[in-house]
C-alpha positions as CSV (number, residue, x, y, z in Angstrom):
1,M,-2.8,62.7,34.7
2,K,-1.2,60.7,37.0
3,Y,-3.8,58.4,37.6
4,T,-3.3,57.5,33.8
5,N,0.2,57.5,33.9
6,L,0.3,54.7,36.6
7,V,-2.1,52.6,34.7
8,L,0.0,52.5,31.7
9,L,3.2,51.4,34.1
10,L,1.4,48.7,35.5
11,L,0.2,47.7,32.0
12,C,4.0,48.0,31.1
13,L,4.9,46.0,34.0
14,L,2.5,43.2,33.4
15,A,2.6,42.7,29.7
16,C,7.0,43.6,29.3
17,G,7.9,42.2,32.2
18,K,7.1,38.6,31.5
19,D,8.9,36.3,29.1
20,A,6.2,35.3,25.9
21,E,5.5,32.0,26.4
22,T,7.4,29.1,24.3
23,P,5.0,27.1,22.1
24,S,5.3,23.4,23.6
25,V,6.3,20.7,21.4
26,N,4.8,17.5,23.1
27,I,5.5,14.8,21.6
28,G,4.3,11.1,23.0
29,E,7.1,8.4,23.0
30,P,5.5,6.0,20.5
31,F,5.3,9.2,17.9
32,R,8.9,10.4,18.4
33,P,10.5,8.4,15.3
34,Y,7.9,10.0,13.1
35,F,7.4,13.3,14.1
36,D,11.7,13.4,13.7
37,L,11.3,12.2,10.4
38,F,8.3,14.5,9.3
39,E,10.9,17.7,10.2
40,E,13.8,15.8,8.5
41,E,11.8,15.4,5.1
42,A,10.4,19.3,5.7
43,K,14.1,20.6,6.1
44,R,15.0,18.7,3.2
45,R,12.7,20.5,1.0
46,G,13.3,23.7,2.7
47,V,10.5,24.1,5.2
48,E,12.0,24.8,8.4
49,D,10.7,26.1,11.9
50,I,7.1,25.0,11.4
51,F,6.1,24.4,15.0
52,A,7.6,27.4,15.9
53,E,4.7,30.1,16.7
54,T,2.5,27.0,17.2
55,G,3.3,24.5,18.6
56,I,1.9,20.8,18.8
57,T,0.9,18.0,20.8
58,I,0.8,14.4,19.2
59,Q,-0.6,12.0,21.7
60,F,-3.5,8.5,22.0
61,G,-6.4,10.4,22.1
62,D,-9.9,8.3,23.2
63,P,-11.7,7.4,20.0
64,S,-15.0,8.3,21.3
65,D,-14.0,11.8,20.9
66,L,-13.2,11.4,17.2
67,Q,-15.1,14.1,15.4
68,F,-15.7,12.7,12.1
69,G,-17.4,9.0,11.1
70,N,-16.9,5.8,13.0
71,S,-14.2,6.1,15.2
72,E,-13.5,2.4,14.8
73,F,-11.9,3.0,11.8
74,I,-10.6,6.3,12.4
75,A,-6.7,6.3,12.8
76,G,-6.4,9.3,14.0
77,Y,-7.5,13.2,13.9
78,C,-5.7,16.7,14.1
79,D,-7.5,19.0,16.6
80,I,-6.3,22.3,15.1
81,V,-8.4,25.1,17.2
82,S,-6.5,23.8,20.2
83,S,-4.0,25.8,21.4
84,P,-1.0,24.0,20.8
85,P,-2.9,21.7,17.8
86,I,-3.2,18.5,18.7
87,V,-3.4,15.1,17.0
88,N,-4.6,12.1,18.9
89,I,-4.5,8.7,17.7
90,N,-6.6,5.9,18.0
91,E,-4.4,3.4,19.9
92,S,-6.2,0.4,18.8
93,I,-5.7,1.2,15.4
94,W,-2.0,2.2,16.1
95,E,-1.2,-1.3,17.7
96,I,-2.0,-3.0,14.2
97,L,-0.4,-0.6,11.6
98,S,2.8,-1.1,10.2
99,E,5.3,1.1,10.2
100,R,4.9,2.3,6.7
101,N,1.4,3.0,7.4
102,K,2.6,4.5,11.1
103,E,4.0,7.6,9.0
104,I,1.4,8.3,6.8
105,V,-1.0,8.4,9.5
106,I,1.4,10.9,11.5
107,F,2.5,12.5,8.2
108,H,-1.3,13.1,7.0
109,E,-2.6,14.4,10.5
110,L,0.2,16.7,10.6
111,G,-0.3,17.8,7.4
112,H,-3.6,19.1,8.7
113,C,-2.0,20.2,11.6
114,A,1.0,22.4,10.2
115,F,-0.3,23.5,7.1
116,E,-4.2,23.8,7.6
117,R,-4.3,21.5,4.6
118,Q,-7.5,19.8,3.6
119,H,-8.5,16.5,2.5
120,L,-7.7,16.3,-1.2
121,N,-9.6,13.9,-3.5
122,E,-7.6,14.0,-7.1
123,L,-6.1,11.6,-9.2
124,L,-2.9,12.0,-11.0
125,P,-3.0,11.1,-15.2
126,N,-2.0,7.2,-14.5
127,G,-5.4,7.1,-12.2
128,E,-3.1,6.8,-8.9
129,L,-3.9,9.1,-5.7
130,K,-2.7,12.7,-6.3
131,S,-1.7,13.0,-2.6
132,M,-1.8,11.1,0.9
133,M,-4.2,14.3,2.2
134,V,-6.7,11.7,0.6
135,G,-9.6,11.8,3.1
136,G,-13.2,10.9,3.5
137,D,-15.7,8.5,1.8
138,F,-13.5,8.9,-1.4
139,D,-13.5,5.7,-3.2
140,N,-11.5,6.0,-6.5
141,E,-13.4,3.4,-9.2
142,A,-11.1,2.9,-11.5
143,G,-7.4,3.5,-10.2
144,N,-5.7,2.3,-7.2
145,K,-7.5,2.4,-3.9
146,I,-4.8,3.0,-1.7
147,I,-1.3,4.7,-1.9
148,N,1.5,3.0,-2.4
149,Y,3.9,5.1,-0.2
150,S,6.9,3.0,-0.9
151,G,9.4,2.9,-3.2
152,F,9.7,5.3,-6.3
153,R,6.7,6.9,-4.9
154,R,7.6,7.8,-1.8
155,S,9.5,11.0,-2.9
156,Y,6.9,12.3,-4.9
157,Y,4.0,12.5,-2.2
158,L,6.5,13.7,0.3
159,D,7.0,16.4,-2.1
160,E,3.3,17.1,-2.6
161,L,2.5,17.4,1.1
162,F,4.7,20.1,1.4
163,N,3.9,21.7,-1.5
164,E,0.5,21.2,-2.6
165,A,1.5,22.6,-6.0
166,T,3.5,19.9,-7.2
167,S,3.6,18.5,-10.7
168,A,2.5,15.1,-11.2
169,P,5.9,12.8,-11.3
170,A,6.9,11.5,-14.5
171,W,5.9,7.7,-13.6
172,A,1.9,8.9,-13.8
173,N,2.3,9.4,-16.9
174,R,3.8,6.5,-18.7
175,T,1.7,2.8,-19.7
176,P,4.7,0.3,-20.1
177,V,3.9,-1.8,-23.4
178,Y,4.4,-5.6,-22.6
179,E,6.4,-6.5,-25.5
180,E,9.1,-3.6,-24.3
181,I,9.4,-5.2,-20.9
182,T,9.9,-8.4,-22.4
183,N,11.6,-7.8,-25.3
184,S,14.9,-9.9,-24.7
185,A,14.4,-13.9,-25.3
186,K,12.5,-15.9,-22.6
187,V,13.8,-19.4,-21.2
188,L,11.0,-21.6,-20.1
189,I,12.2,-22.9,-16.8
190,E,8.6,-23.8,-15.5
191,T,5.5,-25.5,-16.9
192,L,2.1,-26.6,-15.4
193,N,1.7,-30.3,-17.2
194,F,-1.2,-32.3,-17.3
195,E,0.1,-35.5,-16.7
196,E,-1.0,-37.3,-13.1
197,A,2.5,-39.1,-12.5
198,N,5.1,-36.8,-10.6
199,N,2.8,-34.0,-11.1
200,K,4.0,-31.4,-8.5
201,W,1.3,-29.2,-8.7
202,L,-1.2,-31.9,-8.4
203,P,-2.0,-31.7,-4.3
204,N,-2.1,-34.3,-2.4
205,S,-5.7,-35.6,-1.3
206,T,-6.6,-34.0,2.1
207,D,-9.6,-32.8,4.5
208,C,-9.4,-29.3,2.9
209,L,-7.6,-29.5,-0.7
210,N,-8.4,-31.2,-3.7
211,G,-7.3,-31.7,-7.2
212,L,-8.7,-32.8,-10.6
213,L,-6.6,-32.9,-14.2
214,E,-9.1,-32.6,-16.7
215,N,-9.5,-31.0,-20.1
216,D,-6.1,-29.6,-19.9
217,A,-6.6,-27.4,-16.5
218,L,-5.4,-27.9,-12.9
219,A,-9.2,-27.6,-10.8
220,I,-8.1,-26.9,-7.0
221,E,-10.6,-26.6,-4.6
222,N,-10.6,-25.6,-0.9
223,T,-13.4,-27.4,1.3
224,C,-12.6,-25.7,4.5
225,A,-12.8,-22.3,6.3
226,E,-9.0,-21.3,6.6
227,L,-7.1,-20.3,3.7
228,Q,-4.7,-23.2,1.7
229,E,-1.6,-22.9,0.1
230,L,0.2,-25.1,-3.0
231,T,3.8,-24.3,-3.1
232,N,6.7,-25.2,-4.8
233,T,10.4,-24.8,-5.5
234,I,11.6,-22.8,-8.7
235,D,15.6,-23.0,-9.0
236,D,17.2,-20.1,-9.2
237,F,14.3,-18.1,-10.6
238,T,14.1,-15.3,-8.5
239,D,18.3,-14.0,-8.8
240,S,17.5,-13.0,-12.5
241,N,14.7,-10.8,-14.7
242,F,11.8,-13.4,-14.7
243,E,8.1,-13.5,-15.6
244,L,5.2,-15.8,-14.2
245,E,2.3,-16.5,-16.5
246,V,-1.1,-17.9,-15.1
247,A,-4.0,-18.6,-16.9
248,L,-7.2,-18.9,-14.4
249,E,-10.4,-19.1,-13.6
250,L,-12.1,-18.6,-10.6
251,L,-15.2,-21.3,-10.1
252,K,-16.4,-19.5,-6.6
253,E,-16.4,-16.4,-4.6
254,G,-13.3,-15.5,-2.8
255,R,-10.0,-14.4,-3.6
256,V,-7.0,-16.8,-5.2
257,N,-3.5,-15.4,-4.4
258,L,-0.5,-15.7,-6.1
259,T,2.5,-16.0,-4.4
260,W,6.4,-15.8,-5.1
261,G,9.8,-15.3,-2.9
262,G,8.5,-17.1,0.5
263,A,6.5,-16.3,3.4
264,N,9.6,-13.8,4.8
265,N,9.8,-11.1,2.6
266,G,8.0,-12.7,-0.5
267,M,5.4,-11.3,-2.7
268,Q,1.7,-11.7,-3.7
269,V,-0.8,-11.0,-6.3
270,G,-4.6,-11.4,-5.0
271,I,-7.3,-11.7,-7.5
272,D,-11.3,-12.1,-6.6
273,K,-14.3,-13.3,-9.1
274,T,-14.7,-9.6,-10.2
275,G,-11.4,-8.3,-11.2
276,L,-10.0,-6.9,-8.1
277,I,-6.3,-7.3,-7.5
278,R,-4.4,-6.6,-4.0
279,W,-1.1,-6.5,-4.6
280,Q,1.2,-6.9,-1.0
281,S,3.9,-8.1,0.3
282,S,3.5,-11.3,2.7
283,E,4.3,-9.4,5.5
284,G,1.0,-7.5,4.9
285,D,2.3,-4.0,3.6
286,F,0.0,-3.2,0.5
287,F,0.7,-1.9,-2.7
288,A,-1.8,-1.7,-4.4
289,L,-6.2,-2.4,-4.5
290,I,-7.2,-1.8,-8.0
291,Q,-9.7,-3.3,-10.7
292,A,-8.8,-4.9,-13.9
293,S,-10.4,-3.0,-16.5
294,D,-10.5,-6.0,-18.9
295,W,-11.8,-8.8,-16.9
296,R,-13.8,-11.7,-17.2
297,T,-16.1,-12.5,-14.5
298,D,-16.9,-16.0,-16.4
299,G,-14.1,-17.5,-17.7
300,K,-10.7,-17.8,-18.4
301,N,-8.0,-14.7,-17.3
302,V,-4.3,-14.4,-17.8
303,I,-2.0,-12.7,-15.9
304,N,1.4,-11.9,-16.4
305,I,3.5,-10.6,-13.9
306,V,6.9,-9.3,-14.8
307,R,10.4,-8.6,-12.6
308,K,12.8,-6.3,-14.6
309,N,15.6,-5.3,-13.0
310,N,14.4,-2.9,-10.0
311,R,10.8,-3.1,-10.8
312,Y,7.9,-5.4,-11.5
313,F,4.8,-4.8,-14.3
314,L,1.7,-6.3,-13.6
315,Y,-0.9,-7.1,-16.7
316,T,-4.1,-8.6,-17.0
317,N,-5.3,-10.0,-20.5
318,D,-2.8,-8.1,-22.3
319,T,-3.4,-4.9,-20.5
320,F,-1.4,-2.7,-18.4
321,L,-2.7,-2.9,-15.0
322,Y,0.5,-1.9,-12.7
323,E,4.4,-0.9,-11.7
324,N,5.6,-1.8,-8.7
325,D,9.4,-1.6,-7.0
326,F,11.0,-4.6,-6.8
327,Y,12.1,-6.2,-3.5
328,E,14.8,-8.8,-3.0
329,L,13.1,-12.2,-1.9
330,A,13.7,-14.6,0.1
331,E,12.9,-17.9,-1.4
332,N,12.8,-19.4,-4.6
333,S,8.8,-20.4,-4.4
334,I,5.9,-19.6,-6.3
335,G,2.5,-20.9,-4.8
336,V,-1.1,-20.8,-5.3
337,E,-3.5,-19.7,-1.6
338,I,-7.1,-20.5,-1.9
339,E,-9.2,-18.3,0.7
340,T,-12.4,-20.3,2.4
341,E,-14.1,-23.0,0.2
342,N,-13.1,-21.4,-3.2
343,M,-12.0,-23.1,-6.2
344,V,-10.1,-22.2,-9.1
345,K,-8.8,-23.9,-12.5
346,I,-5.4,-23.3,-13.5
347,S,-4.6,-24.1,-17.4
348,K,-1.8,-22.6,-18.0
349,L,1.5,-21.4,-15.5
350,N,4.8,-21.0,-17.4
351,I,7.9,-19.2,-15.4
352,Y,10.4,-17.9,-17.5
353,R,14.1,-16.2,-17.0
354,F,15.3,-13.4,-19.4
355,D,18.2,-11.0,-19.6
């Protein structure tokens, strides 16, 4: 009996005489702002003390240790079986990410590590991705292939991250009608003319960029390997509601970008011959990569980009394609960028202002 009591006493001294270790939270310095923001956004939604019991580590990890897919193209992964769980970030990819994309990467991986969430490859009613927890080899063929984690969409994606039962937002259930968006009287402030004299849209002959006016169209060809741009200033059109209307035909493979607002803090919509539309800022933040359903691969297509108040609306051949936030623009400029050895024929280029 006394030996039994001695053993119990020793066990009590070993187990009860030692304080329970506090789970460690080890956040690498490059990731601290994004981790702090994650906890702030969680707290706003009533989610607190997320790592009190498990701890968490965020660090740069060796890409060769990535467990799934091609490590060269994986930004990070969550090692949830470790104690504490570890978010390993691919340093070579991290260095080229924008601030917004760094936030997405950290939040996505913490979704795995904090809430044990799996990849969710589902769509909202308008065809956009339902969750920032999208992953794997999922390809959204009909809708936006990337998450627009900005502007009015950002709050929904955060709500869904912390609560998977979040309902679809109102913006995912609407299809803006062109006539309702541009219901005010429009004033034409710029148009493409087809006279050679003093035509600012006809490029000067260069070693790379050639232009030709024929059959009520302007054909512009880039004969070089580097991207070439033709830009013009349009007085005071970006400080009000406006519309860009362009009818074009891509004659070769490659992308043509419609640009406005300047090289810094501007916008561009890129189009290829198949009708794959890429919307991004001039600083490299991507908003949309989406296939136009009514695109004519051999023939003319019309693109309308409408800015009304704090939103943009994009239409192709009179069909609504995408809605985006308006951001202040640096310049009153509009341009056409032509990628490697490509050629485009423009038969209409109109700029309108309206109330």
